[in-house]
PALOLUM-753296 format. One record per residue: residue in one letter; x, y, z of N, C-alpha, C, O in turn. Coordinates in steps of 0.02 Angstrom, whole numbers, plus 50000, padded with zeros to 5 digits. Layout:
BEGIN
aXYZXYZXYZXYZ...
END
This chain:
BEGIN
x500424994050000500005000050000500445006350000501045005950010x500135012049988500505018249987500805019750055500545017550107x501365023450056501715024950118501285029150164500995034150143x501235026950228500885030850279501315030950341501905029150338x501035032850397501415033250459501605026250482501285021350463x502135025650524502325019150551501755015550587501685009450582x501335019450624500765016350658500265013450609499985008050621x500155016950554499705014350503499995007850474499625003050464x500645007850460500955001950432500894996050480500774990350458x500964997350545500884991950595500184989150592500084983050594x499684993550588498984991450588498834987050527498504981950534x499064989150470498944985250409499294978550412499014973450391x499914978450437500274972150445499904967550493499854961450482x499654970350547499264966450595498664963250562498534957250571x498284967050524497694964450491497874958850442497534953750437x498414959950405498634954750358498834948450396498694942850373x499164949050453499354943250492498744939450519498744933350523x498224943150536497604939850558497294935850501497074930150512x497284938650442497034935050383497444928850370497174923450357x498114929550374498554923750363498434918250415498474912350398x498284920250477498144915250529497514911350513497474905350524x497014914850487496394911550468496504906650411496254901050413x496874908750361497004904450303497414898350323497284892750302x497924899550364498344893950386497934888750424498054882750416x497464890950464497044886350501496614882150454496454876350469x496424884950397495984881550350496354877050301496034873250265x497014877350300497394873350252497384866050276497514864750335x497234861350232497184854250252497864851350270498274849950227x497974850350335498604847550359498544840250376498074836850355x499024837750415499064830650431498454828150469498304822150468x498094832750504497504830550541496964827750495496514824150517x497004829350430496524826850382496524819150380496004816050370x497114816250389497184808950385496754805550438496504800050427x496684808650496496304805650550495564804750534495214801050570x495314808050483494604807450465494474801850415493894800350400x495004798750388494914793650337494524787650364494614785750422x494094784650323493734778750344494184772550341494754772950318x493924766950363494284760650357494334758650283493874759950245x494894755450263494954753250194494394748250176494194744350219x494144748550115493614743850095493914737050076494514736350067x493494732050070493724725550046493834725649971494214721649944x493494730249937493554730649865493974736549843494484738249873x493754739749789494134745249759494024751849796493544752749833x494504756449787494444763349811494524768049752495034767849716x494034772249742494084777549692494054784249728493614785349769x494524788649712494554795249743494334800549692494624800949638x493824804449710493584809749666493524816149707493564815949768x493414821649673493334827849711493284833849666493394833549605x493104839449697493064845849661493104851449711492814851149766x493464856749692493494862649735494184865749738494674862949713x494214871549769494834875349772495354872249818495954873549810x495134868049865495594864449909495734857449885496064853549920x495484855649827495554848749803496264846449797496424840849817x496704850649770497394848549759497774847949825498154843249834x497664852649872498004852249936497754846349977498144843050012x497104844849974496834839050008497134832649979497324828050016x497174832349913497454826449880498184825449898498404819949913x498554830949897499274830649913499384828349985499854824549999x498964830650030499024828750101498854821450112499174818050153x498344819050076498084812350090498424806650053498444801050079x498704807949994498884802349951499394797549981499384791549966x499844799950023500344795550052500064791250109500374786450130x499474793250134499164789450188498614784750164498334780850203x498454785250100497924781050073498194774050056498774773250039x497754769150061497914762450037497914762649960497944768049931x497894757049928497924756949855497344760849825496774760449849x497484764549772496984768649737496884765649668497354764949629x496264763949653496124760649589495984765649533496104764149474x495734771449550495624776549500495504783149537495344783149597x495574788649502495474795149535495374800649484495604800249427x495024805849505494974812049466494724817549512494184816949542x495114822849518494944828649558494974834749514495464835949480x494434838749516494384844649473494504850949515494174852049566x494984855049495495154861149530495114867049482495134865949421x495064873249507495064879049462495734879849426496244877249448x495714883349372496324884849335496824888349380496644893149415x497444885949380497964888749421498004885849491498404888249532x497604880749506497584877849573497864870649577497784867349627x498184868349525498454861649527499094861449568499494866149565x499194856049605499814854749641500084847949620499714843749594x500724846949630501034840649609500804834949654500854835349715x500554829649623500364823649659500674817649624500814817849565x500764812249662501094806349635500594801149608500734797849558x500024800549641499574795049622498854797249608498454793249585x498684803549622498004805849612497974810549551498384815049544x497484809449508497424813349447497034819749460496494819749489x497324825349438497014831949447496964835449380497444835449341x496384838349366496304842449306496054849349327495764850149381x496164854249284495944861049297495364862849251495364861249192x494864866349279494284868549241494104875649260494404878549306x493624878449225493434885449236493024886449299492614882149317x493134892049332492754894149391492724901749391493234904849377x492154904949407491534902049433491034899949380490534896749397x491154901649317490694899549264490964892949235491544892649215x490554887749234490794881149212490984880849139490784885149099x491394875849122491604874949052491564867649032491364863349071x491764866248970491734859548943492214854748979492054848848986x492774857249001493254852849037492934850349102492974844349117x492614854849139492274852849200491714847949186491604843149224x491344849149132490794844549114491064837549098490794832649123x491574837249057491864830749040492144827249102492074821149109x492454831149146492724828249208492174825649253492234820249282x491634829449259491064827349300490744821049273490554816549310x490684820649207490404814649176490834808549190490574803149205x491494809449186491954803849201491894801749274491894795749289x491834806549319491744804949390491104801049401491094796149438x490554803149368489914799649375489964792449348489694787849378x490314791649293490404784949264490814780549310490654774649317x491334783249343491724779349391491284777249449491334771549472x490864781749473490424780149529489944774449511489824769949551x489684774749451489204769649429489524762749422489174757649423x490184762449415490534756049406490654752349471490864746549470x490534755549528490714752649592490224747349615489634747349597x490484742549655490094737149683490034738049759490294742749787x489684733449790489514734149861490124734149907490084737049962x490674731149887491274730949929491744736849916492284737249946x491554741349872491994746849851491854753249891491354753849927x492314758049882492264764449917492374770149868492854770149829x491934775049870492024781349835492234786549887491824788449929x492864788749885493114793849931493084800549895493404801449843x492704805149922492574811549889492864817349928492744817949988x493254821649895493584827449925493244833749899493314835449840x492864837149942492474842849920492684849249956492874849050015x492644854749921492784861349951492444866649909492164865249856x492484872849932492174878449897492404878949825492994877949811x491954880549781492104880849710491894874549674491874874449613x491744869249712491574862949681490934863149640490854859249593x490484867649657489844868049620489964869749547489644866849503x490404874549533490534876449464490964871149428490884870049368x491414867949465491874863249435491554856549420491704853449369x491114854249464490774847849455490124849349417489574849549445x490214850249352489694853149310489424848049261489774846249213x488814845649272488514840849227487764842149224487384839449265x487544846149175486824847749171486404841549158486634836749128x485774841849180485304836549165485214835849089485294840749053x485054829849066484924828948994484414833948968483894835048998x484584837048912484144842048882484344849148898484104853848865x484784850148948485014856848965485714857948935486184854248952x485784862748893486424864048859486914867548906486714871448950x487554866148897488074869448936488034876948930488104880548980x487904879448870487884886748860487344889948903487444895348930x486754886648909486234889648951486414889149024486274893649063x486734883549045486964882949114487454888549130487444891349185x487894890149083488374895549094488014902349102488194906249145x487514903549060487134909849064486764910449130486774915749162x486444905049151486074905149215486554906449272486404910149318x487144903249270487644904249323487864911549326487894914449380x488034914449269488244921449268487694926049296487834930449336x487084924849276486524929049299486424928349374486304933349409x486474922349400486394921349472486954924649512486834927749563x487564923949487488134926749523488114934349527488384937349574x487794937549479487754944949479487094947449508486974953549508x486664942949532485994944849553485954947049626485474950349646x486464945249666486424946549738486144940649777486064941249838x486004935049744485754929149778486294926249824486894926849810x486074923149879486544920049925486814913549895486534910949846x487364910949925487644904749899487154899049907487134894649864x486764898949960486264893649969485734893949914485524888749889x485524899949897485024900749844485304898649776484974895349736x485924900749763486244898949699486324891349694486184888449642x486544888349748486664881149746486014877149744486004871549719x485474879949770484814876649763484644875949689484404870649668x484754881149651484624880749579485104875949546484894871749505x485744876349563486244871949533486064864549542486134860549496x485844862749603485674855749617485134853149570485174847549546x484634857349557484054854949519484144855749444483694854149405x484724858249423484914858249353485424852749338485624851849280x485634849149389486234844849384486074837449386485604835249418x486484833649350486444826349351486924823249401486964817149406x487294827449439487784824849485487754827949555487984824949603x487474833849561487424837349625486814834949665486434830749641x486744837549725486154836149765486054828749781485494826249780x486604825149795486564818149813486604813349756486634807249767x486584815749695486564811249637487204807249628487184801649602x487784810049648488414806349641488424800349687488594794849665x488244801149750488224795549797487704790449776487814784449781x487134792849751486614788249729486864783949671486684778149665x487274786949628487544783249571488034777849593488104772749559x488364778749649488854773849673488544768049712488864763049723x487914768849731487564763649770487564757049732487424757049672x487714751349766487744750149838488444750849869488564748349924x488904754049834489564755349864489494760349921488984763749927x490004760849962490034765850015490334772249988490774772149945x490084777750013490364784349996490574787850060490194788150109x491174790650059491404794550117491674801150091492114801250047x491404806650118491584813350095491974817050148491764817450206x492554819750128492934824350170492824831350141492964832550082x492574836050181492394842550155492714848150195492744847950256x492954853250159493154859550188492604864550171492464865950113x492294867250223491694871250214491844878550198492264881750230x491484881150149491504888250134490814891450141490694896950117x490364887950175489674890350179489484891750251489714888450297x489044896750262488814898250330488484892150362488054888950332x488694890450423488404884850458488684878050440488484873050468x489154877850393489474871550372488974866350348489074860350359x488444868450315487944863750292488224859550235488384862150181x488294853050247488614848650198488234848450132488534847250080x487584849450134487184849150073487294855350029487094855349971x487604860550057487744866550018488464866649992488594869649940x488934863450028489634863350007489684859749939489514853849934x489914863249888489964860549820489294857849796489264853349754x488744860549823488064858549806487914851249825487494848049794x488264848649876488094842249906488004836349860487474833249862x488504834549820488414828849774488354822049807488134817249776x488554821549871488554814949904488074814549963488094809550000x487654819549973487184819450030486484821150005486394824349954x485984818950045485294820250027485134827750027485444831650063x484654829549986484484836649976483784837950003483314834549985x483724842950046483074844650073482714849850030482114851150041x483054852849982482734857749939482314854249885482394848249872x481874858049855481434855349803481514859249738481784864749737x481274856249684481284859749620480874866149624481044871149593x480314865849660479884871849667480274877549699480184883349680x480694875949748481094881149780481614884049732481754890049733x481894879749690482374882149640482034886749590482314891949571x481434884949569481054889249523480894895949556480924901149523x480724895849621480574901949657481174906649659481104912649653x481784903749667482394907849666482484911149599482624917149595x482394907349546482464910149478481964915849467482134921049439x481344914749490480834919949480480984926149522480924931749498x481194925049584481304930749629481864935249605481844941349614x482374932349573482934936349549482884937749474483374939949443x482294936449446482154938049375482664934849328482904938049281x482824928549341483284924849298482874921549243482454917349256x483004923449181482624920949123482934914449100483544914049089x482514909249091482754902849065482334900949005481794903748993x482574896148967482234893948907481624889748925481574887348981x481154888848878480584884448892480794877348910480464874148951x481334874948880481574868148895481794867648968481594862949003x482194872448992482424872349062481824873249108481794869949160x481364877549090480774878649132480374872249139480144870549194x480294868549084479924862249087480274857149131479954853849171x480944856549123481324851749163481294853549237481214849149280x481364860049252481364862249322480694860949356480674860449417x480154860449318479494859249347479284852049342478704850349355x479754847649323479594840549316479964836449369480394839049405x479804830049374480144825549421480874824549403481274822649446x481064825849340481754825049320482224829249363482804827449374x481964834849386482374839749422482424838349497482834841349531x481994833849522482014832449594482634828449613482834823849577x482924830149670483534826949694483374821849749482834822149778x483834817149762483704812149815483644815549884484054819749902x483134813649922483034816249989483524812950038483794807650022x483634815850097484094812950145483944805650164484404801950180x483304803650162483134796850180483094792150120482834786550125x483354794350063483344790150004483764783850015484324784250041x483504778149995483844771750006484544771549974484994768450002x484624774949919485264774749883485814778649919486404778449898x485634782349972486124786250009486284783250077486634786350117x486044777150091486124774350157486844772650175487004771950234x487284772050126487984770450141488444776550130489044775750120x488144782350131488534788550122488654792050189488184793450226x489294793350204489484796850265489934802750247490194803150192x490024807350295490434813250281490744815950345490524814350401x491254820150336491564823850391491774830650365492124831150314x491564835950400491804842750384492434843850424492414844150485x493004844550390493654844650424493914851650437494384852450477x493634856550405493834863550417493264868050395492864866250352x493234873950426492694878550408492834885550431493334886750465x492404890250413492524897250429492534898750504492894903250526x492144895050543492134896350615492804895350648493034899550687x493134889750631493794888350659494314893350635494774895150672x494244895550573494714900550546494654907150584495154910350599x494034909150598493934915350637494214914550708494504919250735x494124908650737494404907450804495164908050804495454910650852x495484905750751496214906250746496434913550744496914915450777x496074917550705496234924750702496094928050769496474932350792x495554926050801495374928750867495914927250919496114931650957x496154921150920496684919150967497314923250955497644925351002x497474924350891498074928250874498004935350901498474938150929x497414938350892497304945150915497304945650991497584950351019x497004940751023496984940851097497694940351126497834943451177x498124936651093498814936051116499184942651110499704943751142x498924947151069499214953851060498864959051103499004965051098x498414956751146498084961351192497434964451168497204969251197x497144961751115496524964551088495914961651124495904955751142x495424965851134494754963551151494414961551086494364965651040x494174955451081493904952951017493144952151022492884949051068x492804954950973492084953950965491984949950901492094952550846x491774943750908491704939250850490964938650833490574935750871x490774941350775490084941050754489904934350723489314933050707x490394929950714490264923350688490344922650613490494927550578x490244916550589490384914950520489754914650476489784912050420x489194917250501488584916950462488314923850446487704924750439x488764928650439488564935450419488554935750343489084936050311x487964935550315487914935450242487404940450217486994942950255x487444941850152487004946750122487394951050073487974949650058x487074956250049487414960850003487994964350039487914966550096x488564964750006489164967650036489034974650063489264976450117x488674978650025488534985550045488114985750109488234989950153x487634981150114487204981050173487574978650235487464981050290x488024973750226488434971450282488874977150307488954978050368x489164981050261489584986750280489184991950319489424994450370x488584993450296488164998250332487994995750402488004999550450x487854989250407487694986350472488284986750520488194988450579x488884985350495489474985550538489634992750558489814993950616x489564997450513489685004450530489185006850581489355010450628x488555004950573488035006750621488195003850690488105007150741x488424997650690488594994350754489154998150789489134999250849x489655000050750490235003750779490015010450808490225012350862x489585013950771489385020650794488885020450852488955024250900x488385016050848487855016150898488045012550962487845014551017x488425007150955488625003351015489265006151047489455004151101x489575010751010490185013951034490695008651058490975008951112x490795003851012491244998151028491965000351039492334997251076x492155005651004492855007351001493015014051035493425017851010x492695015451091492805021951123493075021451194492995026151233x493385015951211493625015051280494385014451284494665011851332x494725017051231495455016951230495735009851238496295008951261x495335004951218495524997951221495594995251150495134995751109x496174992351136496264989351070495724983951060495674979251099x495324984851007494744980550997494714978250925494894981850878x494484972050916494434969150850493724966450839493464962850881x493424968350783492764965850764492864961050706493074963050651x492704954550717492794949350667492134947050640491624947050675x492134944950577491544941650548491744937650487492244939050454x491334932650473491424928550413490754927150382490234929250409x490754923650327490124922250292490154924950222490644928050202x489634923750184489624925250113489334932150099488744933350110x489764936650074489514943150050489374942449975489724939049939x488854945749953488664945449882488624952549854488614957449890x488604952849788488564959349753488004958949701487964954149663x487594964049699487114964749645487434969349593487504975349604x487624966449538488014970049488487554974449445487104972049411x487684981049448487314985849408487784989749363487584992549312x488434990049383488924993849345489384989349304489264983349298x489904992249278490354988649233491074988549260491544987249224x491144990049325491814990349354492094983549371491794978349355x492664983549406492984977349428492984977149504492904982149537x493094971149529493114970349602492744964049622492544960049580x492664963249688492324957449715491944959549777491974965349797x491584954849808491174956449866491574959449924491324964049957x492174956949937492574959649993492814966649979492814970850025x493004968049918493214974749900492624979549903492694985249926x492044977349880491454981649882491254983049955491064988649972x491294977849997491144978750068491594984150098491354988650133x492244983850084492714988650114492604995650088492655000550126x492464996250024492345002949996491715005950029491715011850048x491185002050036490585004450069490715006050142490455011050168x491125002050175491295003250246491695009750253491565013650299x492175010850208492565017050211492125023150204492215028150238x491635022650159491175028350149490755029450212490655035150233x490515024050242490095024650302490495027350362490235031350400x491115025050370491515027250427491785034250417491905037850466x491875036150354492065043050337492685045550374492695051050401x493195041350376493835043450404493875043350479494305046750508x493445039650513493485039250587494195037350608494495032750580x494445040850658495125039750680495225032750710494775029950741x495825030050699496055023950732495695017550711495755012450744x495315017950655494955012050631495265009550566495365013350519x495405003150564495724999850506495324993650489495044990450534x495304991850426494914986050407495244981950353495634984450313x495084975450353495294970950300494704966450284494334964450328x494624964850221494134959950199494424956150140494614959150090x494464949550147494774945450095494394938850089494094936450137x494414935950031494174929150022494744924450038495304925250013x494604919450080495144915050102495414910550047495924907150057x495094910349989495384906549933495894910649895496224908049849x495974917049913496454921349880496194924849819496554928449785x495544923749803495254926749743494574929749760494104926049774x494524936249758493904939749775493514941049711493724945049669x492944937549704492554938349643492934935849583493224930449584x492924939749530493264937849468493924941549460494164942549404x494224943749517494844947549514495444943149532495364937249548x496034946049529496644942449549496854944149620497354941549645x496474948549653496624950549722496194946449770495644944249754x496464945349831496074942049884495574946749915495054944649940x495744953249915495324958349947495704964749952496084966549907x495614968350008495934974950014495954976850088495714973250132x496244982750101496254985650168496024992850165496084996150113x495764995250221495605002450227495925005150290496035001550339x496065011650289496355015250346495955021650356495525023350315x496085025350410495745031850418495875036750361495495041550352x496405035650323496575040350269496325038050201496485041250151x495945032650197495735029950132495375035250090495545036250032x494885038550119494495043450080494905049550063494845052250008x495335051850108495735057850094496245056350039496375060549995x496535050350040497005048549987496645047849920496925049649868x496025045349921495635044949860495515051849831495555052849771x495355056649875495245063549853495865066449821495825070049771x496445064949849497075067349820497195064649750497505067849708x496935058549738497005055449672496435057249625496415055049568x495965061249650495395063049608494895057449598494555057249547x494865052749646494415046849640493795048049681493835050149739x493215046749653492585047349689492385040449717492205036049679x492415039549783492215033149812491495031249795491365025449779x491045036049798490345034549785490235032449712489845027849699x490565035749666490505033849596490765026749584490475022849547x491325025249616491615018549610491135013349638491055007949610x490825014849694490365010149724489755009049680489535003349670x489485014449653488895013849610489045009949546488605006849518x489675010149524489875006649463490164999849477490454996649433x490094997449540490404991049560491134990849541491384985949513x491484996349556492184997049534492654997749593493125001749591x492534993949646492974994249704493674991849687494164994149718x493734987349639494394984949619494844990449594495424990949613x494574994749550494975000349524495135005249580495685007949583x494655006449624494755011049680495355008949722495815012949734x495365002649744495905000449788496554999249750497094999849779x496514997749686497114997049646497485003749640498095004049647x497105009149628497405015749621497715018049687498195021849687x497435015749744497715017649809498265012849831498575013849883x498375007649792498865002449809498684999049875499114997549916x498044997749885497794994749947497484987849937497144985249981x497604984849879497374978049868497814973149907498404974349917x497514967649927497884962049957497914956449906497394953849885x498514954649886498604949449835499004943649863499574944549887x498724937749861499054931849888499164926349836499604922149845x498784926449782498764920749738498334915349769498084916249825x498244909649734497834904249762498104901849829498714900949837x497674900849878497874898449943497774890849950498004887849998x497444887849901497304880549900496854878449957496884872749980x496444883049980495914881450028495364886450017495424890949974x494814885950056494274890750048493784889850105493424884850108x493754894650151493254894550205492874901150205492694903750258x492744903750145492324909550136492674916050153493294916350155x492294921350164492564928050173492824929050245492574926050293x493334933250249493624935150314493604942650319493864946150275x493304945250372493254952550382493484954350453493294950950501x493894959450459494124961750524494174969350525494454972350479x493904972350577493964979550588494324980550655494094978150707x494874983950652495294984850713495284992150736495374996750696x495174992950800495234999550832495884999550870495974995850918x496335003950848497005004350878497115011550900497315015750858x497005013150963497055020050987497745023050974498255019550976x497745029550962498375033350953498765030850892499385030550894x498395029150840498745026850780498705032050724498885030650667x498485038150741498405043150688498965048250687498965052750645
END
């Protein structure tokens, strides 16, 4: 970031260290091995999809018994070197033909299994786009259009994944159902509020409580236009997914091995060791990024959290979304911070960071950004209008011009958004 006072530099470094602590906690380490099931009497096939797929595979492969086949789909730029597990890269967040072909191959492997076999599935955030196999009759091009429209609509991840499940031949429990009567065991790193396994990567190995009618309601509520063919399929039994009590899912088990709550706790512990009073709002703070920012600013002003000369940290996690109306660049975390800077209007001694723990905020190359008490004044010096940038969904350009972006590259994990606001007295 641009040069500021030594106290400002300390605050920004502190915030970055808190983010790093959260990401480190979410990285799949040796403890992952302890969740493995007993080896089967028959074959073992390892499949998976998500931003943590390669790191999970790399951690596990030396502890696995014999592997008869494997395929793990990760986003472009997320592959890691493995000795025995096959990894391919596909497009994210909008699916592509590579992901479709990979998902079809995974489904075919699952269908080949017998009662003594095991399907070991490695799932993490991003898996919904990567494990892409539309129902018969739905073209990839239309699935791509629906995905783009949903991602820019402001819908929550649960709402988006509800639609994805009912458009898919592999999500919403269909993968585990295809492997029946084999056993399925899923290891998941959660990027969703509440760690709901049916939402992580759209739950390909667990029963689905949502209905096609609910998926249609989401499309209608966000004015997502679909073709007559998709509309017909969505309103038919073809679109219904296996329920949790479906017989074909009786041999499917899972374990959530990491999630946003534990990542926030790691950051909280780090801050407490430095003498901070920590207020943790939890990992289920979701909604439009602008509205979350307004809520946090209101909390700071009305509750007077930061007026007792005590170093204080306000933490939160969960999925921020953006309703795209402009043509700018950026992501939900950057938009949240720009809106927060506007709301706080240069309040002294307040610093903030918001980043996606996968290292990629929205469709940008940055993980997120930071704000300081001087963010708006420095923008004015550069002739930048914060409000215009916000209205144009152009937080990326705003923070790039201020040199306040946080860039990490892929972190090979994903436990959703990380937000921290620090009050550090006498830092101005």
